C-alpha positions in Angstrom: 0.2 0.5 0.3 1.6 3.2 -1.3 1.1 6.9 -0.9 -2.0 8.6 -3.2 -0.7 11.6 -4.5 -2.8 14.4 -3.7 -5.4 16.3 -5.2 -4.4 19.3 -3.7 -2.3 21.2 -6.5 -1.1 24.2 -4.7 -3.1 27.1 -3.4 -5.3 29.7 -5.1 -2.7 32.1 -5.9 -0.3 29.7 -7.3 -3.4 28.0 -9.5 -3.7 32.1 -10.7 -7.1 32.3 -8.8 -6.4 35.6 -7.1 -3.2 38.4 -7.2 -1.3 38.7 -5.2 -3.1 42.2 -3.3 -5.8 39.1 -2.0 -3.0 37.6 0.3 -2.8 40.7 2.3 0.3 41.2 4.2 4.2 40.2 3.1 5.2 37.1 4.4 7.7 37.7 8.2 10.7 35.3 7.7 13.1 35.1 10.4 16.6 33.2 9.7 18.7 31.2 12.0 21.5 30.8 11.0 23.7 33.2 8.8 26.2 30.4 6.7 25.6 30.4 2.5 22.1 29.6 2.4 21.1 32.5 5.4 23.7 35.2 3.1 21.5 34.4 -0.1 17.9 34.2 1.7 18.4 37.9 3.4 20.0 38.7 0.4 17.2 38.0 -2.3 14.6 39.1 0.3 16.4 43.0 1.1 17.8 43.6 -2.9 15.3 41.7 -5.1 12.4 43.9 -5.5 10.3 40.8 -7.2 10.8 38.6 -4.0 10.6 41.6 -1.3 7.5 41.9 -2.6 6.2 39.2 -0.5 8.0 38.6 1.7 10.4 40.7 4.9 13.0 39.9 6.7 12.2 40.1 10.2 15.3 39.2 12.0 18.9 37.2 11.6 20.7 35.3 14.2 24.2 33.3 14.4 26.0 31.9 16.8 28.8 34.6 15.8 26.9 37.9 15.5 30.7 39.3 14.0 30.0 37.0 10.8 26.7 39.8 10.2 28.5 43.2 11.6 28.1 44.8 8.2 26.2 42.7 6.1 23.4 42.5 7.7 21.2 45.7 9.4 22.2 46.6 13.3 17.9 46.2 13.6 17.6 43.2 11.6 20.6 41.4 13.8 19.0 39.5 17.1 21.7 38.3 19.0 19.9 35.2 21.7 17.2 33.2 20.5 
């Protein structure tokens, strides 16, 4: 007995039934870790207008706060989880 494929093909937004405006507020993203992937995601949210239209960077945490210095705005740096 295998798993049946889901009949859900994504939400109404993905299917194109409603537009971006109807989705409401931006999704707030918090990053735990500022390695290669964290840096890529943070950079994309902050610098890419098409991504920034849907997402907002809430915070970035990293074990070493020094890694974020000069790269992540101070108001977005979280020093304790």
